[in-house]
C-alpha atoms as a printed R data frame, in Angstrom:
    type eleno elety resid chain resno       x       y       z
1   ATOM     1    CA   MET     A     1  93.889  67.870  95.167
2   ATOM     2    CA   SER     A     2  93.522  71.001  93.102
3   ATOM     3    CA   ASN     A     3  94.556  74.335  94.084
4   ATOM     4    CA   VAL     A     4  90.863  75.510  94.252
5   ATOM     5    CA   MET     A     5  89.965  72.751  96.477
6   ATOM     6    CA   VAL     A     6  92.637  73.596  98.866
7   ATOM     7    CA   THR     A     7  91.764  77.176  98.870
8   ATOM     8    CA   ILE     A     8  88.097  76.338  99.601
9   ATOM     9    CA   ILE     A     9  89.396  74.089 102.481
10  ATOM    10    CA   TYR     A    10  91.469  77.004 103.765
11  ATOM    11    CA   ALA     A    11  88.749  79.498 103.797
12  ATOM    12    CA   PHE     A    12  86.071  77.137 105.387
13  ATOM    13    CA   CYS     A    13  88.325  76.024 108.163
14  ATOM    14    CA   GLY     A    14  89.372  79.663 108.903
15  ATOM    15    CA   GLY     A    15  85.834  80.679 108.720
16  ATOM    16    CA   VAL     A    16  84.575  78.214 111.179
17  ATOM    17    CA   PHE     A    17  87.538  79.079 113.572
18  ATOM    18    CA   GLY     A    18  86.629  82.708 113.194
19  ATOM    19    CA   ALA     A    19  82.946  82.272 113.978
20  ATOM    20    CA   SER     A    20  83.720  80.225 116.951
21  ATOM    21    CA   ILE     A    21  85.662  82.862 118.651
22  ATOM    22    CA   GLY     A    22  83.604  85.881 117.485
23  ATOM    23    CA   ALA     A    23  84.148  88.315 114.609
24  ATOM    24    CA   LEU     A    24  85.991  90.964 116.877
25  ATOM    25    CA   TRP     A    25  88.369  88.461 118.414
26  ATOM    26    CA   ALA     A    26  89.066  86.881 114.900
27  ATOM    27    CA   PHE     A    27  89.816  90.405 113.570
28  ATOM    28    CA   ILE     A    28  92.259  91.148 116.350
29  ATOM    29    CA   LEU     A    29  93.976  87.846 115.655
30  ATOM    30    CA   CYS     A    30  94.046  88.586 111.951
31  ATOM    31    CA   THR     A    31  95.659  91.996 112.472
32  ATOM    32    CA   LEU     A    32  98.214  90.472 114.925
33  ATOM    33    CA   ILE     A    33  99.094  87.914 112.239
34  ATOM    34    CA   ALA     A    34  99.431  90.821 109.782
35  ATOM    35    CA   VAL     A    35 101.976  92.624 111.788
36  ATOM    36    CA   MET     A    36 104.084  89.701 112.405
37  ATOM    37    CA   GLY     A    37 103.811  88.923 108.646
38  ATOM    38    CA   ALA     A    38 104.856  92.514 107.815
39  ATOM    39    CA   LEU     A    39 107.711  92.308 110.252
40  ATOM    40    CA   VAL     A    40 108.964  89.031 108.461
41  ATOM    41    CA   VAL     A    41 108.820  90.859 105.229
42  ATOM    42    CA   LEU     A    42 110.713  93.942 106.549
43  ATOM    43    CA   ALA     A    43 113.468  91.349 107.738
44  ATOM    44    CA   GLY     A    44 113.653  90.153 103.995
45  ATOM    45    CA   GLY     A    45 111.760  86.942 104.799
46  ATOM    46    CA   SER     A    46 108.738  85.197 103.187
47  ATOM    47    CA   ASP     A    47 105.336  86.854 102.472
48  ATOM    48    CA   PHE     A    48 103.307  83.860 103.306
49  ATOM    49    CA   ILE     A    49 102.100  84.835 106.801
50  ATOM    50    CA   LEU     A    50 101.048  88.371 105.518
51  ATOM    51    CA   MET     A    51  99.596  87.517 102.138
52  ATOM    52    CA   GLN     A    52  98.124  84.048 102.620
53  ATOM    53    CA   VAL     A    53  97.268  84.034 106.443
54  ATOM    54    CA   ALA     A    54  96.487  87.549 107.270
55  ATOM    55    CA   LEU     A    55  95.300  88.872 104.198
56  ATOM    56    CA   GLY     A    56  94.378  85.695 102.193
57  ATOM    57    CA   PRO     A    57  91.996  82.855 102.355
58  ATOM    58    CA   ILE     A    58  93.379  81.251 105.534
59  ATOM    59    CA   PHE     A    59  92.359  84.055 107.864
60  ATOM    60    CA   GLY     A    60  92.104  87.296 105.981
61  ATOM    61    CA   PRO     A    61  89.350  89.771 107.088
62  ATOM    62    CA   ALA     A    62  87.043  88.872 104.164
63  ATOM    63    CA   ALA     A    63  87.221  85.201 105.270
64  ATOM    64    CA   GLY     A    64  87.716  83.812 108.756
65  ATOM    65    CA   GLY     A    65  89.407  86.843 110.021
66  ATOM    66    CA   PHE     A    66  86.122  88.805 110.478
67  ATOM    67    CA   LEU     A    67  83.437  88.420 108.003
68  ATOM    68    CA   SER     A    68  82.535  84.644 108.955
69  ATOM    69    CA   GLY     A    69  81.871  85.815 112.521
70  ATOM    70    CA   VAL     A    70  79.595  88.685 111.400
71  ATOM    71    CA   VAL     A    71  77.317  86.430 109.184
72  ATOM    72    CA   ALA     A    72  77.368  83.550 111.850
73  ATOM    73    CA   ALA     A    73  76.208  85.929 114.400
74  ATOM    74    CA   THR     A    74  73.472  87.202 112.243
75  ATOM    75    CA   TYR     A    75  72.403  83.700 111.426
76  ATOM    76    CA   ALA     A    76  72.567  82.691 115.091
77  ATOM    77    CA   HIS     A    77  70.213  85.525 116.404
78  ATOM    78    CA   GLY     A    78  67.930  85.569 113.187
79  ATOM    79    CA   VAL     A    79  67.471  81.970 112.364
80  ATOM    80    CA   ARG     A    80  68.486  79.662 115.041
81  ATOM    81    CA   LYS     A    81  67.717  82.008 117.920
82  ATOM    82    CA   ASN     A    82  70.766  80.798 119.849
83  ATOM    83    CA   HIS     A    83  73.004  83.880 119.878
84  ATOM    84    CA   PRO     A    84  74.621  83.825 123.435
85  ATOM    85    CA   THR     A    85  73.631  87.534 124.091
86  ATOM    86    CA   ASN     A    86  70.427  87.585 121.742
87  ATOM    87    CA   ASN     A    87  72.069  90.402 119.712
88  ATOM    88    CA   ALA     A    88  73.424  90.029 116.262
89  ATOM    89    CA   LYS     A    89  75.414  93.298 116.726
90  ATOM    90    CA   ASP     A    90  77.404  91.603 119.394
91  ATOM    91    CA   ILE     A    91  80.565  90.624 117.541
92  ATOM    92    CA   VAL     A    92  82.692  90.149 120.586
93  ATOM    93    CA   THR     A    93  81.037  87.067 122.136
94  ATOM    94    CA   PRO     A    94  82.216  83.898 120.957
95  ATOM    95    CA   LEU     A    95  79.807  81.671 119.144
96  ATOM    96    CA   MET     A    96  81.342  78.345 120.249
97  ATOM    97    CA   GLY     A    97  78.404  77.571 122.473
98  ATOM    98    CA   THR     A    98  75.736  77.979 119.828
99  ATOM    99    CA   SER     A    99  75.237  75.025 117.441
100 ATOM   100    CA   TRP     A   100  77.310  73.281 114.749
101 ATOM   101    CA   ASP     A   101  75.252  74.954 111.975
102 ATOM   102    CA   VAL     A   102  76.217  78.450 113.164
103 ATOM   103    CA   LEU     A   103  79.812  77.397 112.768
104 ATOM   104    CA   PHE     A   104  79.015  75.882 109.443
105 ATOM   105    CA   VAL     A   105  77.510  79.105 108.113
106 ATOM   106    CA   GLY     A   106  80.635  80.888 109.209
107 ATOM   107    CA   GLY     A   107  82.774  78.609 107.251
108 ATOM   108    CA   ILE     A   108  80.549  78.542 104.075
109 ATOM   109    CA   SER     A   109  80.334  82.420 104.181
110 ATOM   110    CA   ALA     A   110  84.103  82.695 104.492
111 ATOM   111    CA   VAL     A   111  84.401  80.693 101.261
112 ATOM   112    CA   ILE     A   112  81.785  82.737  99.422
113 ATOM   113    CA   SER     A   113  83.304  85.994 100.607
114 ATOM   114    CA   PHE     A   114  86.697  85.181  99.536
115 ATOM   115    CA   TYR     A   115  85.652  84.027  96.074
116 ATOM   116    CA   PHE     A   116  83.231  87.097  95.733
117 ATOM   117    CA   ALA     A   117  86.186  89.224  96.448
118 ATOM   118    CA   ALA     A   118  88.245  87.310  93.793
119 ATOM   119    CA   LEU     A   119  85.386  87.767  91.213
120 ATOM   120    CA   LEU     A   120  85.247  91.560  91.970
121 ATOM   121    CA   SER     A   121  88.929  91.788  91.381
122 ATOM   122    CA   LYS     A   122  88.119  91.083  87.708
123 ATOM   123    CA   VAL     A   123  85.496  93.696  87.285
124 ATOM   124    CA   PRO     A   124  86.750  97.029  85.608
125 ATOM   125    CA   PHE     A   125  87.220 100.000  88.058
126 ATOM   126    CA   ILE     A   126  85.716  97.972  91.012
127 ATOM   127    CA   GLN     A   127  88.962  95.980  91.021
128 ATOM   128    CA   LEU     A   128  90.722  99.106  91.855
129 ATOM   129    CA   GLY     A   129  89.004  99.158  95.388
130 ATOM   130    CA   ASP     A   130  89.793  96.852  98.313
131 ATOM   131    CA   THR     A   131  87.568  94.061  97.100
132 ATOM   132    CA   GLY     A   132  87.884  92.246 100.376
133 ATOM   133    CA   ALA     A   133  86.271  95.317 102.152
134 ATOM   134    CA   ILE     A   134  83.693  95.341  99.553
135 ATOM   135    CA   SER     A   135  82.731  91.748  99.944
136 ATOM   136    CA   ILE     A   136  82.478  92.153 103.738
137 ATOM   137    CA   VAL     A   137  79.962  94.985 103.295
138 ATOM   138    CA   VAL     A   138  77.955  93.364 100.618
139 ATOM   139    CA   LEU     A   139  77.696  89.913 102.433
140 ATOM   140    CA   SER     A   140  76.945  91.503 105.860
141 ATOM   141    CA   LEU     A   141  74.176  93.426 104.131
142 ATOM   142    CA   LEU     A   142  72.920  90.356 102.401
143 ATOM   143    CA   SER     A   143  72.938  88.397 105.746
144 ATOM   144    CA   ARG     A   144  70.630  91.066 107.275
145 ATOM   145    CA   VAL     A   145  68.204  90.906 104.538
146 ATOM   146    CA   LEU     A   146  68.198  86.931 104.612
147 ATOM   147    CA   PHE     A   147  68.451  86.192 108.301
148 ATOM   148    CA   LEU     A   148  66.795  89.205 109.849
149 ATOM   149    CA   LYS     A   149  64.433  90.151 107.248
150 ATOM   150    CA   GLU     A   150  65.263  93.866 107.403
151 ATOM   151    CA   SER     A   151  66.068  96.273 104.590
152 ATOM   152    CA   ILE     A   152  69.690  97.058 104.109
153 ATOM   153    CA   PHE     A   153  69.163 100.171 105.886
154 ATOM   154    CA   GLY     A   154  67.912  98.584 109.036
155 ATOM   155    CA   ASN     A   155  64.650  99.046 111.153
156 ATOM   156    CA   LYS     A   156  62.085 101.159 109.347
157 ATOM   157    CA   LYS     A   157  60.668 102.518 112.473
158 ATOM   158    CA   SER     A   158  63.865 103.647 113.798
159 ATOM   159    CA   ILE     A   159  64.683 105.368 110.740
160 ATOM   160    CA   GLU     A   160  61.268 107.100 110.714
161 ATOM   161    CA   LYS     A   161  61.504 108.210 114.260
162 ATOM   162    CA   HIS     A   162  65.076 109.364 114.390
163 ATOM   163    CA   GLY     A   163  65.969 109.956 110.652
164 ATOM   164    CA   ILE     A   164  68.535 108.131 108.648
165 ATOM   165    CA   PHE     A   165  71.401 110.232 110.049
166 ATOM   166    CA   GLY     A   166  69.900 110.488 113.398
167 ATOM   167    CA   THR     A   167  71.689 109.201 116.646
168 ATOM   168    CA   ASN     A   168  69.183 110.006 119.316
169 ATOM   169    CA   ASN     A   169  71.920 111.949 121.157
170 ATOM   170    CA   TYR     A   170  74.511 109.171 120.179
171 ATOM   171    CA   GLU     A   171  72.379 106.274 121.982
172 ATOM   172    CA   LEU     A   172  71.932 104.703 118.576
173 ATOM   173    CA   SER     A   173  75.562 105.326 117.614
174 ATOM   174    CA   TRP     A   174  78.171 102.725 116.641
175 ATOM   175    CA   CYS     A   175  81.022 103.777 119.288
176 ATOM   176    CA   GLY     A   176  78.963 106.782 120.337
177 ATOM   177    CA   TYR     A   177  81.910 107.868 122.657
178 ATOM   178    CA   MET     A   178  83.925 108.873 119.637
179 ATOM   179    CA   THR     A   179  81.019 110.117 117.444
180 ATOM   180    CA   PRO     A   180  81.192 114.015 118.391
181 ATOM   181    CA   LYS     A   181  82.546 115.752 115.455
182 ATOM   182    CA   PRO     A   182  85.561 117.466 117.225
183 ATOM   183    CA   LEU     A   183  86.729 114.045 118.541
184 ATOM   184    CA   LEU     A   184  86.197 112.482 115.100
185 ATOM   185    CA   MET     A   185  88.256 115.144 113.491
186 ATOM   186    CA   MET     A   186  91.039 114.873 116.040
187 ATOM   187    CA   ILE     A   187  91.449 111.236 115.644
188 ATOM   188    CA   GLY     A   188  91.229 111.378 111.851
189 ATOM   189    CA   ILE     A   189  93.904 113.981 111.737
190 ATOM   190    CA   SER     A   190  96.266 112.184 114.164
191 ATOM   191    CA   MET     A   191  95.859 108.743 112.915
192 ATOM   192    CA   GLY     A   192  96.218 109.694 109.264
193 ATOM   193    CA   GLY     A   193  99.526 111.563 110.123
194 ATOM   194    CA   PHE     A   194 100.690 108.633 112.372
195 ATOM   195    CA   SER     A   195  99.900 106.116 109.607
196 ATOM   196    CA   ALA     A   196 101.632 108.181 106.934
197 ATOM   197    CA   ALA     A   197 104.804 108.542 109.050
198 ATOM   198    CA   VAL     A   198 104.943 104.803 109.676
199 ATOM   199    CA   ALA     A   199 104.280 104.202 106.093
200 ATOM   200    CA   ALA     A   200 107.286 106.414 105.138
201 ATOM   201    CA   GLY     A   201 109.602 104.584 107.582
202 ATOM   202    CA   THR     A   202 108.525 100.978 106.299
203 ATOM   203    CA   LEU     A   203 108.972 102.184 102.699
204 ATOM   204    CA   SER     A   204 112.555 103.314 103.288
205 ATOM   205    CA   VAL     A   205 113.338  99.772 104.502
206 ATOM   206    CA   LEU     A   206 111.590  97.881 101.743
207 ATOM   207    CA   ARG     A   207 112.956  99.807  98.796
208 ATOM   208    CA   PRO     A   208 116.400  98.557  99.148
209 ATOM   209    CA   LEU     A   209 115.052  94.838  99.663
210 ATOM   210    CA   VAL     A   210 113.195  95.388  96.271
211 ATOM   211    CA   GLU     A   211 116.270  96.540  94.503
212 ATOM   212    CA   SER     A   212 118.305  93.763  95.835
213 ATOM   213    CA   GLY     A   213 115.683  91.158  94.804
214 ATOM   214    CA   GLN     A   214 115.033  89.876  98.396
215 ATOM   215    CA   ILE     A   215 111.237  90.812  97.847
216 ATOM   216    CA   ASN     A   216 108.770  91.527  95.086
217 ATOM   217    CA   ALA     A   217 107.804  95.189  94.380
218 ATOM   218    CA   GLY     A   218 104.370  94.551  95.377
219 ATOM   219    CA   LEU     A   219 105.276  94.100  99.002
220 ATOM   220    CA   ALA     A   220 106.723  97.625  99.021
221 ATOM   221    CA   TRP     A   221 103.078  98.658  98.610
222 ATOM   222    CA   THR     A   222 101.167  96.185 100.752
223 ATOM   223    CA   VAL     A   223 103.355  96.308 103.863
224 ATOM   224    CA   PRO     A   224 103.354 100.168 104.304
225 ATOM   225    CA   LEU     A   225  99.503  99.964 103.554
226 ATOM   226    CA   PHE     A   226  98.619  97.559 106.005
227 ATOM   227    CA   PHE     A   227 101.174  97.829 108.899
228 ATOM   228    CA   THR     A   228  99.484 100.517 110.867
229 ATOM   229    CA   TRP     A   229  95.989  98.991 109.917
230 ATOM   230    CA   GLY     A   230  97.281  95.975 111.772
231 ATOM   231    CA   ILE     A   231  98.469  98.102 114.854
232 ATOM   232    CA   SER     A   232  94.991  99.774 114.923
233 ATOM   233    CA   GLY     A   233  93.307  96.357 114.890
234 ATOM   234    CA   ILE     A   234  95.382  94.950 117.838
235 ATOM   235    CA   MET     A   235  94.212  98.181 119.805
236 ATOM   236    CA   LEU     A   236  90.866  96.709 119.742
237 ATOM   237    CA   THR     A   237  91.909  94.204 122.324
238 ATOM   238    CA   MET     A   238  91.177  97.037 124.743
239 ATOM   239    CA   MET     A   239  87.685  97.229 123.582
240 ATOM   240    CA   ALA     A   240  87.051  93.594 123.646
241 ATOM   241    CA   LEU     A   241  88.288  93.168 127.209
242 ATOM   242    CA   GLY     A   242  87.498  96.711 128.667
243 ATOM   243    CA   GLN     A   243  84.458  97.412 130.864
244 ATOM   244    CA   GLY     A   244  82.797 100.967 130.648
245 ATOM   245    CA   ALA     A   245  85.310 103.622 130.009
246 ATOM   246    CA   THR     A   246  88.383 101.341 129.804
247 ATOM   247    CA   GLY     A   247  87.048  99.883 126.461
248 ATOM   248    CA   ARG     A   248  86.492 103.297 124.934
249 ATOM   249    CA   VAL     A   249  89.144 103.031 122.464
250 ATOM   250    CA   PRO     A   250  89.112 104.729 119.017
251 ATOM   251    CA   VAL     A   251  88.471 102.341 116.144
252 ATOM   252    CA   THR     A   252  91.181 103.546 113.622
253 ATOM   253    CA   HIS     A   253  92.131 100.737 111.262
254 ATOM   254    CA   ALA     A   254  90.137 102.271 108.375
255 ATOM   255    CA   ILE     A   255  91.593 105.737 109.136
256 ATOM   256    CA   SER     A   256  95.022 104.363 109.316
257 ATOM   257    CA   LEU     A   257  94.723 102.555 105.916
258 ATOM   258    CA   VAL     A   258  93.220 105.424 104.076
259 ATOM   259    CA   GLY     A   259  95.914 107.721 105.536
260 ATOM   260    CA   ALA     A   260  98.749 105.253 104.438
261 ATOM   261    CA   LEU     A   261  97.126 104.854 100.906
262 ATOM   262    CA   MET     A   262  96.968 108.670 100.396
263 ATOM   263    CA   PHE     A   263 100.831 108.801 101.337
264 ATOM   264    CA   LEU     A   264 101.667 105.939  99.038
265 ATOM   265    CA   HIS     A   265 100.004 107.643  96.050
266 ATOM   266    CA   THR     A   266 101.433 111.057  96.744
267 ATOM   267    CA   GLU     A   267 104.869 110.221  97.837
268 ATOM   268    CA   PRO     A   268 106.398 109.660  94.512
269 ATOM   269    CA   ILE     A   269 104.792 112.900  93.193
270 ATOM   270    CA   PHE     A   270 105.431 115.382  95.964
271 ATOM   271    CA   GLY     A   271 108.075 113.733  98.355
272 ATOM   272    CA   THR     A   272 107.795 112.329 101.895
273 ATOM   273    CA   ASN     A   273 107.103 115.412 103.933
274 ATOM   274    CA   THR     A   274 104.206 116.717 101.629
275 ATOM   275    CA   ALA     A   275 102.882 113.179 101.271
276 ATOM   276    CA   ILE     A   276 102.561 112.976 105.165
277 ATOM   277    CA   LEU     A   277 100.107 116.051 104.801
278 ATOM   278    CA   PHE     A   278  98.104 114.025 102.158
279 ATOM   279    CA   GLY     A   279  98.142 111.246 104.698
280 ATOM   280    CA   ILE     A   280  96.539 113.352 107.165
281 ATOM   281    CA   LEU     A   281  93.763 114.266 104.609
282 ATOM   282    CA   GLY     A   282  93.421 110.407 104.110
283 ATOM   283    CA   GLY     A   283  92.811 110.214 107.810
284 ATOM   284    CA   ILE     A   284  90.097 112.709 107.770
285 ATOM   285    CA   MET     A   285  88.415 111.009 104.715
286 ATOM   286    CA   GLY     A   286  88.603 107.594 106.343
287 ATOM   287    CA   MET     A   287  87.012 108.996 109.401
288 ATOM   288    CA   ALA     A   288  84.288 110.876 107.778
289 ATOM   289    CA   VAL     A   289  83.242 107.882 105.556
290 ATOM   290    CA   GLN     A   290  83.418 105.613 108.380
291 ATOM   291    CA   GLU     A   291  81.027 107.844 110.551
292 ATOM   292    CA   PHE     A   292  78.575 108.159 107.291
293 ATOM   293    CA   GLY     A   293  78.594 104.377 106.928
294 ATOM   294    CA   ALA     A   294  77.872 103.909 110.646
295 ATOM   295    CA   ARG     A   295  74.833 106.304 110.474
296 ATOM   296    CA   VAL     A   296  73.479 104.720 107.312
297 ATOM   297    CA   PHE     A   297  73.913 101.117 107.671
298 ATOM   298    CA   TRP     A   298  74.771 100.305 111.325
299 ATOM   299    CA   ASN     A   299  72.612 102.606 113.707
300 ATOM   300    CA   HIS     A   300  69.247 101.472 112.779
301 ATOM   301    CA   GLY     A   301  70.124  97.826 111.714
302 ATOM   302    CA   GLY     A   302  69.826  94.677 113.653
303 ATOM   303    CA   ASN     A   303  73.280  93.212 112.880
304 ATOM   304    CA   HIS     A   304  76.839  94.574 112.449
305 ATOM   305    CA   ILE     A   305  77.571  96.223 109.204
306 ATOM   306    CA   ASP     A   306  81.087  97.305 109.542
307 ATOM   307    CA   PRO     A   307  81.813 101.132 109.413
308 ATOM   308    CA   PRO     A   308  85.497 100.586 108.954
309 ATOM   309    CA   ALA     A   309  85.037  98.138 106.071
310 ATOM   310    CA   PHE     A   310  82.562 100.485 104.460
311 ATOM   311    CA   SER     A   311  85.003 103.346 104.558
312 ATOM   312    CA   ILE     A   312  87.985 101.309 103.390
313 ATOM   313    CA   ALA     A   313  85.742 100.051 100.447
314 ATOM   314    CA   VAL     A   314  84.511 103.520  99.459
315 ATOM   315    CA   ASN     A   315  87.771 105.403 100.040
316 ATOM   316    CA   THR     A   316  90.097 102.807  98.243
317 ATOM   317    CA   LEU     A   317  87.714 102.813  95.243
318 ATOM   318    CA   PHE     A   318  87.671 106.482  95.018
319 ATOM   319    CA   ILE     A   319  91.334 107.103  95.681
320 ATOM   320    CA   ASN     A   320  92.686 104.468  93.432
321 ATOM   321    CA   ILE     A   321  90.386 105.568  90.514
322 ATOM   322    CA   LEU     A   322  91.486 109.188  91.067
323 ATOM   323    CA   PHE     A   323  95.002 108.514  90.927
324 ATOM   324    CA   SER     A   324  94.847 106.056  88.024
325 ATOM   325    CA   PHE     A   325  93.373 108.886  86.106
326 ATOM   326    CA   ILE     A   326  95.967 111.223  87.368
327 ATOM   327    CA   SER     A   327  98.736 108.910  86.188
328 ATOM   328    CA   LEU     A   328  97.153 108.740  82.623
329 ATOM   329    CA   HIS     A   329  97.710 112.352  82.281
């Protein structure tokens, strides 16, 4: 059996599983696996769990670890009319009780998304961004158009009534409890700094492992970048299980990743202490673009267009292109 066929099987099976348990639960599991995989690498072990399972075709977020559940939920609501809560924005409820074709759509979408991300990684400039996050956003929007017959921005009447950036006093908002600007700023600053600090610590462990040949150099970038992203994802368990105020946890995985990315780019230039300040700036950027994405693509729409994925897609593209030009000069 060819490697391509094996990869297709990996992605399809992970996609079916991810859809069956629901997108949010799949993502929580994905991030838990990512942290476990990162710890294995930090101990000088194999990168298989991190790179092939948590961030790869088996159960990466652009495959079964999130995207498949989003597309399957949209199909279940818009086409099959059998979503358990009759709400395509509901990415918490498992889809196991729907129908076989809903799960099949989840599997197929995981395969398409994984290979679309791989295709994007060959496109000049686009390849510098997180192509998995780009794929999540594009395919979620495509499923909105195909299955719900909405525009990419959502319901026209809602946009006309409230304005594209309107929240109707946060009633339309994605995670309205964290939408007020002072709260957004505080969580952006804190998670950006926290993520940068953790990235600094993991980097200090990984560099000797690279020098001794125990791990490849790329992992000294990937592990610090995704470690706090994984921790932030695990935090969403409280959202999935919580009722009312108990579930009002901040959604910070995009903020964490962008903060770590800014730290990794600036640490070789300015040193660790100053780079942590850039990590805080990255956290603010991650927070701001996340909220922008929520207002433009989530608030008025009928399905889930992931604001954190949008933030990761935009910020990684911008930051990596910026520093690629800086490195040339």
